[in-house]
N, C-alpha and C positions, 0 to 999 in steps of 0.2 A: 736769958736768951741763948746762952751756950748749951744749956741742958735741952732747950727745945730744938736746937739745930742738930745736935748729935744724933738723936733717934732718926731724924729725917735723912741726914746724910748717910747714916749706917744703913737705913732701909734702901736708899738709892744704890749704895754699893752692893747691897745684897741682891737687889733686882738686876743690876748690871752683871753680877756674877752668875746668874741663873743660866743664860745661854751658854756660857763657857763650860759650866758644869754639865749641862745637858749634852753638849757636843762631846765632852770627854767620856761621859757615860755611854753614848752611842758608839764611840770609837772602841771602847772596851768590849761592848756587846758584839761588835762586828769586826773584831780583830783579824779574822780569817780573810776578810775582803781586803784589808790593808796589806796583809802579807802577799796576797795575789797581785796587788798593785805595785808592790815594791820592785820587782824586776823591770817593769816599764819605767818607773821613776829613775832607777839606777841607770838604765840605758839612755834615757833622755839627758840626764846629768853628764854621763860619760861622753856621749857622742855629740851633744848639742851645746852644752854650757862650758865644759872643760876646754874644748878647742878654741873658745873665744879668747883665751889667753894669747893665741897667736895673731889676733887682729892687729896688735901693735907692730907687726912686721910691715904693715902698710905705711907706717910713720918712721921707719928706720931704713937704713941702707944695709939690708940683711946679707950676711954670709955665714956659711956653716962653721967656719973656723972660730968666729967670735960668739956664735950663738945669738939667741934673740935679745937678751939683755945686754950683751956685749957689743952688739952692732950699733953703729952711729945713728943717733936720732936726727932725722931730717925734716920732721914736721910734715907739711903738706906738699912736699916736693913731688911725690909721685902722682898726686892728684892733679897738680898743675901740669905735669908732663902728659897725663891722660887727656885733660881738656884741650891742650894745645896740639895734641897728636892729629895728624891728617886722617887717621882712621876712626877717630872718636865719633863723629857724626854719622858716618856710614854704618858703623856697627850698631849704634843706638837706633838709627832709622830702620835697619833690617830687623832688629829685635822687636821694635814697636809694630812694624807692619805685620809680622807673623803673629805677634801676640794679639793685636786687635782683630786680625782676620780670624784667629781661633776663637776670640771672644764672640764674634758674630754667630758662631755655630753653637753657642751655649744653649739656646732653646731646643736644639734637636733632641737631646736625651729626654727633655721634659715632654715634648710632643710624642716621642716614642713610648714613654711610660704611660701617658694618657691613653694612647691607642691600645696598648697591651691591656691596660686595666679595664677597658670597656669591651674587650673581646670575650664573648660568652663561651666559645669553643675552647675548653681547657686543654685538650690535646694539642691543638694548633698553637695555643698560647705558650705551652711549655716547650714545644719544639722550636718556636721562634726565639724564645728566651735563650735556650741552649745555644742555638746557632749564632746569635748576636753576642753572647758572652764569650765564646771561644776565642775570638781574635785577641782579646785582652791578655790571654796567657801565652801568646806568641812573642818570642823575644824580639826586641827592636832590631837586632842584627838580622834576624830572619826576615822581618818585615821589609827592611831596606833591601835585602837580597832579592825578595820577591818583586819589589818596585823596579830594581834594575833589570830583572829577568823579563818582567811583563812589558817594560817600556824600551827594551833593547831595540836599537835601530835596525839591526839585521834579522834578529830571530824572535823579537817580542811579538806576542799575539795581538797586542793593541795595534802595532804598526802593520801587521798582516791584515787585520780587519780594515784599517784605513786604506791600505793599498787595494784591497779587494773591492772597496766601495768607490774606487777611482781617485783617491787622494794620494798625496805624496807622503812618504815616510818622514817622521819627525824624530829628531834626537832630543827626546824629552828632557833628559838630565843635563843637557848642554844648553838649554834655553833658559836664561835668567828669568824671563817673564812667566815661566811655568813652575818655577821652583816652589813658590809659596802655595800655589794651588795643590801641588802634589803633596807637600808637607802637611797641609791642614786637612785635606779630605781623606788622606790615608789614615791620619790620626782620628778623624771622625769614625771611619769604618772600624778601627781597632777598639775604640773606647765607648762608642755610643751605647752598646748593650750593658756594659759594666757600669757606666755612669748613671744609667736609668734605674739601677737597683735601689738607690736611696729614695728616689721619687716613687717607685713602686711601693716601698715600705711605708712612705708617708701617706700614700693614697689609701692604705688599709684603714687609716683613721677617719676616712670620709664617712659621714653619718648616712647610713642607708635610709633613714627616715626622711632626710632632706631630699634624697632622690625620689622617694615615693611621693612626697608632697609636690615636688616639681612635676612629676609625671601626671599627677591628678590635676595640676594647674595647666596642663597641656604643653609643657616644655619638651622639646625634642632632645635627642642625645647630645647634639652640639651645645645647646643652651645649658644642659645639665653639666657638661664638662666645664663650661665657662663660669657658671654661677655656683657650682657645688664643688667640683673636683679641684679647680684652680685655687680657690680660697683655702682649701684644706692643706695644700702644699706650699702656700705662699711663703711662710716663714722659712721653710726648708730651702726654697728657691733663692731667697734673699741671702741666706747664710752661705750657700754654695757660690752665689755670685760674688759675695765679698771675698771669699777665699780665692776665687779665680782672679779677681782684680788684684789681690795681694801678691800674686805670682805673675803679674803682667809682664815683667821684664825677665822672667826665668824661662826662656825658651829651652826646651830639652837639649842638653849637650849631645847626648849619644846619637840621636837621630840626625841632628844638624851636622855633626861631624862626619857621620857615615855617608850622608848624602852629598857632601861637599866634593867638588872637583874644581880644576883650574878654570873651567868655563862658566861655572855658576857662582864662583867665590864672591863676586861683587854683591850678591844678594843673600848668600848663605852664611856669610861670616857674621855671627852674632856675639853678644857679650861673653857668653859661656865658652864658646870655642876660642875666642880671642884671648880670654884669660888663661885657658889651658895652654895655648901655644906660647904665650909670653912666659908663663911660669915653668912648665915642664920641658918645653922644647928649646926655649931661649934662655932658661935659667934666670929670668928676671922675677924673682920671687916676691920682692917688695911691690913691684909694679903690678904683678898679677893679683896680689892680695888687695891692693888699692882698687883695682877694677872690680873685683868681686864685692868689696865693701860698698863701693858706689852703687852697684847693682842692688844690693840688699837694702840700702837706705832708701832707694827709689821705690822698691817693693813695699817697704814698711810705710812709706808716705802714702802710696796708693791705697794700701789696706786701711790706714787710719782715716783717710778722707772718705773713701767709699763707705766705711762702717758708720761714720758720723752722718753722712747724707742719708743713708738707708735708715738709720735709727730715727732721724728727724721726720722722714716721710712716712715710715711704716710703724715705728715704735719698737722694732726688733733689730738686734745686731749681735755681734760677737761679744761685746762688753758694754 
């Protein structure tokens, strides 16, 4: 019996070893590609994984004199301090309002890409693409400066037009109710063209024969978009949606911080700006790290849940 098992077990081991040997052979054949990949891997390890060593600051009473390991271990002290803080729920609410409002604009780049894809005039199409891509390359500092200039109470052209039409001038940046609208829609203007690129690339995989068959069956352009183009980019849309949901609590610090003033602070203070102020302005490094860690845990939870739901519904996900 032992003699009969040994060949079988050896054959099984040999079969299990084939994929490993094949992968090693492919790696040797394509070593140049791995060399090209190496700088990216080193950068990710250096700037994404090595700094994770500092996460323990959130569980210590950190000070520079004692260093990270020498600082007193305090456990969940700073997390309890965060949850009991009077500012906890307002900053979470502000973050969620802006994030979910931004999420509602998620279909806009998809619609824009579908429209561009179905334009037959190539000259008009290229000009439109160029015009809509350009705002992406404008610095956030410049964009916020433009917002303040355009909405200025005394000299902004928007207030000039409102007054010319018989209305009253509005101090846009001092109105808490207008902050989220300004934040989100200026972001749409800046990123819609750039965000549409990936959908435009996915639409190139749309089968022309399906369009021809649909046209023969009498389908109009809208029906072809719904039944041919949208299924072609569905997996891409789902992946982008998962990634967007994974950063639901990560409202951009730079734009939020630059748009803040004393009159809109009640709606503009988000987790990222609060963490910055606690850490760098008030020197509460442990508390600031705890705030950021809490934010990242929530983002990871959203990412995992949305990925699981999407995978069950459509069969595609990030993992």
